[in-house]
PAZAPA-4460 file (N, C-alpha, C; in steps of 0.05 Angstrom, whole numbers, plus 32768, in hexadecimal, padded with zeros to 4 digits):
% residues 158
    n_x    n_y    n_z   ca_x   ca_y   ca_z    c_x    c_y    c_z   seq   type   mol
   7F4A   7F9B   80EC   7F36   7FA2   8100   7F1E   7FAF   80F3     1      M     A
   7F07   7FA7   80F9   7EEF   7FB4   80EC   7EEB   7FD0   80F7     2      E     A
   7EDF   7FE1   80E8   7EDD   7FFD   80F0   7ECD   8001   810A     3      S     A
   7EB9   7FF1   810F   7EAA   7FF3   8128   7EBB   7FEE   8141     4      G     A
   7ECF   7FDD   813E   7EE0   7FD6   8155   7EF0   7FEE   815F     5      A     A
   7EF8   7FFF   814D   7F08   8017   8154   7EF8   8028   8168     6      I     A
   7EDE   802B   8164   7ECE   803C   8175   7ECC   8033   8192     7      R     A
   7ED2   801A   8197   7ECF   8010   81B2   7EE8   8016   81C3     8      S     A
   7EFC   8023   81B7   7F15   8029   81C6   7F0F   803E   81DB     9      M     A
   7F20   8040   81F0   7F1A   8051   8206   7F21   806F   8202    10      P     A
   7F15   807B   81EF   7F19   8098   81EC   7F08   80A6   8201    11      F     A
   7F11   80BE   8209   7F03   80CC   821F   7EF3   80E3   8213    12      V     A
   7EE0   80EC   8224   7ED1   8105   821E   7EDF   811B   822E    13      E     A
   7ED7   8134   8228   7EE4   814B   8235   7EE2   814A   8253    14      A     A
   7ECC   8141   825E   7EC9   8140   827B   7EDA   812A   8288    15      E     A
   7EE5   8118   8278   7EF5   8102   8282   7F13   8108   8281    16      D     A
   7F1A   811F   8276   7F37   8126   8274   7F42   812C   8290    17      L     A
   7F5C   8128   8294   7F67   8130   82AD   7F60   814E   82B3    18      P     A
   7F5B   8154   82CC   7F51   816E   82D4   7F66   8184   82CF    19      A     A
   7F7F   817D   82D0   7F94   8192   82CE   7FA9   8188   82BA    20      A     A
   7FB9   819C   82B1   7FCF   8195   82A0   7FCB   819E   8283    21      G     A
   7FE1   81A0   8275   7FE0   81A8   8259   7FD3   8192   8248    22      R     A
   7FC7   819B   8232   7FBD   8188   821E   7FCE   818B   8205    23      L     A
   7FD1   8175   81F7   7FE0   8176   81DE   7FCD   816C   81C8    24      M     A
   7FCD   817B   81B2   7FBC   8173   819B   7FCE   8167   8185    25      A     A
   7FC3   8153   8177   7FD0   8146   8161   7FBF   814A   8148    26      L     A
   7FCC   8154   8132   7FBF   8154   8118   7FCE   813F   8108    27      D     A
   7FC1   8128   8105   7FCF   8110   80F9   7FCC   8112   80DB    28      V     A
   7FE3   8114   80CE   7FE4   8114   80B1   7FF2   80FB   80A7    29      G     A
   7FF3   80F7   808D   7FFF   80DF   8082   801E   80DF   8086    30      D     A
   802A   80F6   8086   8047   80F7   8089   8051   8103   80A3    31      R     A
   8041   8116   80AE   8048   8123   80C7   8031   8125   80DA    32      T     A
   8037   812A   80F3   8023   812F   8107   8029   814B   8113    33      V     A
   8015   815D   810F   8018   8178   811A   8011   8177   8138    34      G     A
   8020   8187   8147   801D   8188   8164   8016   81A4   816E    35      L     A
   8005   81A5   8182   7FFF   81BE   818F   7FFC   81B8   81AD    36      A     A
   8002   81CB   81BE   8000   81C7   81DB   7FF1   81DE   81E8    37      V     A
   7FE2   81D8   81FC   7FD4   81EE   820B   7FE5   81F8   8222    38      S     A
   7FDE   820F   822C   7FEA   8218   8245   7FDE   8208   825B    39      D     A
   7FEA   8208   8273   7FE0   81F8   8289   7FC2   81FE   8291    40      P     A
   7FB9   8216   828C   7F9D   821D   8292   7F8A   8216   827C    41      D     A
   7F94   820B   8267   7F84   8202   8250   7F73   8218   8243    42      R     A
   7F80   822F   823F   7F73   8245   8232   7F7D   824B   8216    43      R     A
   7F97   8246   8211   7FA4   824E   81F8   7FB4   8236   81ED    44      V     A
   7FB1   8232   81D3   7FC0   821D   81C5   7FD8   822B   81B7    45      A     A
   7FEF   821D   81B8   8007   8227   81AA   8013   8211   8199    46      S     A
   8020   8219   8183   802C   8205   8172   8043   81F7   8181    47      P     A
   8046   81DD   817B   805B   81CD   8188   806A   81BC   8174    48      A     A
   8069   81C4   815A   8079   81B7   8146   806B   81A0   8139    49      G     A
   807B   8190   812B   8071   8178   811D   8083   8161   8122    50      T     A
   8078   8149   811F   8087   8130   8120   8084   8123   8105    51      V     A
   809A   811C   80F9   8099   810E   80DF   8093   80F0   80E6    52      R     A
   807F   80E6   80D9   8077   80CA   80DD   808D   80B7   80D3    53      R     A
   8095   80A4   80E3   80AA   8091   80DC   809D   8079   80CE    54      A     A
   80AE   8068   80C2   80A4   8050   80B5   8096   803D   80C9    55      K     A
   80A3   803B   80E1   8097   802A   80F6   8087   803B   8109    56      R     A
   806F   8032   810F   805E   8042   8121   806B   8045   813C    57      F     A
   8079   8031   8146   8085   8033   8160   8098   804B   8161    58      A     A
   80A6   8051   814B   80B8   8068   814B   80A9   8082   814C    59      D     A
   8093   8083   813D   8082   809B   813D   8077   809F   8159    60      T     A
   806D   8089   8166   8062   808B   8181   8077   8095   8194    61      A     A
   808F   808B   8192   80A5   8094   81A4   80AA   80B2   81A2    62      A     A
   80AA   80BC   8189   80AE   80D9   8186   8097   80E9   8191    63      M     A
   807E   80E0   818C   8067   80EE   8196   8066   80EE   81B5    64      L     A
   806C   80D7   81C1   806B   80D5   81DE   8082   80E5   81EA    65      L     A
   8098   80E7   81DD   80AE   80F9   81E6   80A4   8116   81E7    66      A     A
   8095   811E   81D2   808A   8139   81D1   8076   813D   81E7    67      A     A
   8066   8129   81ED   8052   812A   8203   8061   812E   821D    68      V     A
   8076   811F   8222   8086   8121   823A   8094   813C   823C    69      D     A
   80A0   8144   8226   80AF   815D   8226   809D   8175   822D    70      E     A
   8085   8175   8224   8073   818B   8229   8060   8187   8241    71      R     A
   8063   8170   824E   8053   816A   8266   8035   8168   8260    72      G     A
   802D   815D   824A   8011   815B   8243   8003   8145   8254    73      A     A
   7FEC   814C   825E   7FDD   8139   826F   7FCA   8128   825E    74      A     A
   7FC4   8131   8245   7FB1   8122   8234   7FB5   812C   8218    75      A     A
   7FA9   811D   8205   7FAB   8124   81E8   7F8F   812A   81DD    76      L     A
   7F8F   813D   81CB   7F77   8143   81BB   7F7F   813D   819E    77      V     A
   7F73   8129   8192   7F7A   8121   8177   7F64   812A   8164    78      V     A
   7F6D   8138   8150   7F5A   8142   813C   7F4F   812B   812B    79      G     A
   7F34   8129   812A   7F26   8114   811B   7F1B   8120   8102    80      L     A
   7F26   8118   80EB   7F1D   8124   80D1   7F03   8117   80C7    81      P     A
   7EED   811F   80D2   7ED3   8115   80CA   7ECC   811F   80AE    82      L     A
   7EBB   8110   80A0   7EB1   8119   8086   7EA0   8132   808A    83      D     A
   7E9A   8141   8075   7E8A   8159   8078   7E6F   8153   8084    84      L     A
   7E64   813C   807F   7E4A   8135   808A   7E4B   812B   80A7    85      D     A
   7E63   812B   80B2   7E66   8122   80CE   7E6C   8105   80D2    86      G     A
   7E6D   80F6   80BC   7E73   80D9   80BE   7E91   80D4   80BF    87      R     A
   7E98   80BD   80C9   7EB4   80B5   80CA   7EBA   80A5   80B1    88      E     A
   7ECA   80B1   80A0   7ED3   80A3   8088   7EED   8095   808D    89      G     A
   7EFA   808D   8077   7F13   807E   8078   7F29   808E   8087    90      R     A
   7F2C   80A7   8082   7F41   80B7   808F   7F3C   80B9   80AD    91      R     A
   7F23   80BD   80B6   7F1D   80BE   80D2   7F23   80A4   80E0    92      A     A
   7F1C   808E   80D3   7F22   8073   80DE   7F40   806F   80E1    93      R     A
   7F50   8079   80CE   7F6D   8077   80CF   7F78   8087   80E7    94      Q     A
   7F6D   809E   80EB   7F76   80AF   8101   7F6E   80A3   811C    95      V     A
   7F56   8098   811E   7F4E   808A   8136   7F61   8072   813C    96      R     A
   7F68   8063   8127   7F7A   804D   812B   7F95   8056   8134    97      Q     A
   7F9E   806C   8129   7FB8   8078   8131   7FB7   807E   814F    98      F     A
   7FA1   808A   8158   7F9F   8090   8175   7F9E   8077   8186    99      A     A
   7F90   8063   817C   7F8E   8049   818A   7FAB   803D   818D   100      V     A
   7FB9   803E   8177   7FD5   8033   8177   7FE7   8043   818A   101      N     A
   7FE3   805D   818B   7FF3   806D   819D   7FEC   8067   81BA   102      L     A
   7FD2   8063   81C0   7FCA   805B   81DC   7FD5   8040   81E4   103      M     A
   7FDB   802F   81D0   7FE7   8015   81D7   8004   8018   81E1   104      A     A
   8010   802F   81DB   802C   8035   81E4   802C   8042   81FF   105      H     A
   8017   804F   8207   8015   805C   8221   7FF8   8061   8228   106      R     A
   7FF2   805E   8242   7FD7   8063   824C   7FD4   8082   824D   107      D     A
   7FC6   808D   823A   7FC1   80AA   8238   7FA4   80AF   8234   108      L     A
   7F9B   80C5   823F   7F7F   80CE   8239   7F80   80DB   821E   109      A     A
   7F6F   80D0   820B   7F6E   80DA   81F0   7F51   80E1   81E9   110      V     A
   7F4D   80FA   81E1   7F33   8104   81D8   7F34   8109   81BA   111      L     A
   7F21   80FF   81AC   7F1F   8104   818F   7F0E   811D   818B   112      M     A
   7F18   8130   817A   7F0A   8149   8176   7F06   814E   8158   113      W     A
   7EED   8155   8151   7EE6   815B   8136   7EF8   8171   812A   114      D     A
   7F06   8169   8115   7F18   817D   8108   7F12   8180   80EB   115      E     A
   7EFA   817D   80E3   7EF2   817E   80C7   7EFE   8196   80B8   116      R     A
   7EFE   81AD   80C4   7F05   81C5   80B5   7F20   81D1   80BC   117      F     A
   7F2F   81C3   80CD   7F48   81CF   80D8   7F5D   81D5   80C2   118      S     A
   7F63   81C2   80B1   7F77   81C6   809D   7F6E   81DC   8089   119      T     A
   7F55   81DB   8081   7F4B   81F0   806E   7F4C   820C   807B   120      N     A
   7F44   820E   8094   7F45   8227   80A2   7F61   8232   80A4   121      A     A
   7F74   8221   80AA   7F90   8229   80AD   7F9B   8231   8092   122      V     A
   7F95   8222   807D   7F9F   8229   8062   7F93   8244   8059   123      E     A
   7F79   8248   805E   7F6D   8262   8057   7F7B   8279   8066   124      R     A
   7F80   8275   807F   7F8D   828A   808F   7FA9   8290   8085   125      A     A
   7FB8   827B   807E   7FD3   827F   8074   7FD3   828C   8058   126      M     A
   7FBF   8285   8048   7FBD   8292   802D   7FB6   82B0   8031   127      L     A
   7FA5   82B6   8044   7F9E   82D2   8049   7FB6   82E1   8053   128      A     A
   7FC8   82D3   8061   7FE0   82DF   806B   7FF6   82DF   8056   129      D     A
   7FF0   82D6   803E   8002   82D5   8027   801B   82C4   802C   130      D     A
   8016   82AE   803B   802C   829B   8040   8034   828C   8027   131      A     A
   804D   8287   8023   8056   8278   800C   804D   825B   800E   132      S     A
   804D   824E   7FF7   8045   8231   7FF7   8057   8221   8009   133      R     A
   8071   8227   8008   8084   8218   8019   807E   821D   8037   134      R     A
   8079   8235   803E   8073   823C   805A   8058   822F   8063   135      R     A
   8044   822F   8051   802B   8223   8057   802E   8205   805C   136      R     A
   803E   81F8   804B   8042   81DB   804E   8050   81D5   8068   137      R     A
   8063   81E5   8070   8073   81E0   8088   8062   81E5   80A1   138      A     A
   8050   81F8   80A0   8042   8200   80B9   8026   81F4   80BB   139      A     A
   801B   81E9   80A5   7FFF   81E0   80A5   7FF8   81CD   80BB   140      K     A
   8008   81B8   80BF   8001   81A3   80D2   8001   81AE   80EF   141      D     A
   8016   81BE   80F5   8017   81CA   8110   8001   81DD   8115   142      T     A
   7FFB   81EE   8102   7FE6   8202   8106   7FCA   81F4   8106   143      L     A
   7FC7   81DE   80F8   7FAE   81CF   80F9   7FAB   81C3   8116   144      A     A
   7FC1   81BA   8122   7FBF   81B0   813D   7FB8   81C6   8150   145      A     A
   7FC2   81DE   814C   7FBB   81F5   815D   7F9D   81FB   815A   146      V     A
   7F94   81FB   8141   7F77   8200   813C   7F66   81EC   814A   147      Y     A
   7F6D   81D2   8148   7F5E   81BD   8155   7F5E   81C1   8173   148      I     A
   7F75   81C5   817F   7F77   81C8   819C   7F68   81E1   81A6   149      L     A
   7F6B   81F7   8197   7F5E   8210   81A0   7F40   820C   819E   150      Q     A
   7F36   81FF   818A   7F1A   81F9   8188   7F10   81E9   819F   151      G     A
   7F1F   81D5   81A7   7F17   81C5   81BF   7F18   81D6   81D8   152      F     A
   7F2E   81E5   81DC   7F30   81F6   81F4   7F19   820A   81F6   153      L     A
   7F12   8216   81DF   7EFC   8229   81DF   7EE1   821C   81E6   154      D     A
   7EDF   8202   81E3   7EC6   81F4   81E9   7EC3   81ED   8207   155      S     A
   7ED9   81EF   8216   7ED9   81E8   8232   7EC9   81FD   8242   156      L     A
   7EBA   81F4   8255   7EAC   8208   8267   7EC0   8217   8278   157      P     A
   7EBA   8230   827C   7ECD   8241   828D   7EBF   8248   82A6   158      R     A
***
């Protein structure tokens, strides 16, 4: 699929999200997907674990959709790793395609959110907290999802 075709998929804007319900954020990595979920009032993001990506996308989708159902998420906020200049590079296109593939498994409202600095911000915070390398590796994806979701929640009008 050419890169321009990915952009025509039915991603939503903030005003098009369901009016009520929890939101779930995904931080899509090569091996794992970090998860975060909001409270029903969409004010606070909390960690919701990680899903290890399976060899078959259908298996990964099943695990993610089970997490969506378990937490009662009304929509997804997927972190989009834009390049520093704001352009969509190879990694951003891969994440968009991941979201497109996930939407093929279920009709879900999916919003793409700029997450350029989420992983770096989380790593800096954990280093400042003197977290071990092992603890940083285990928590990075989930905390990046929290960072993504909280950034989106803070952008919502109150």
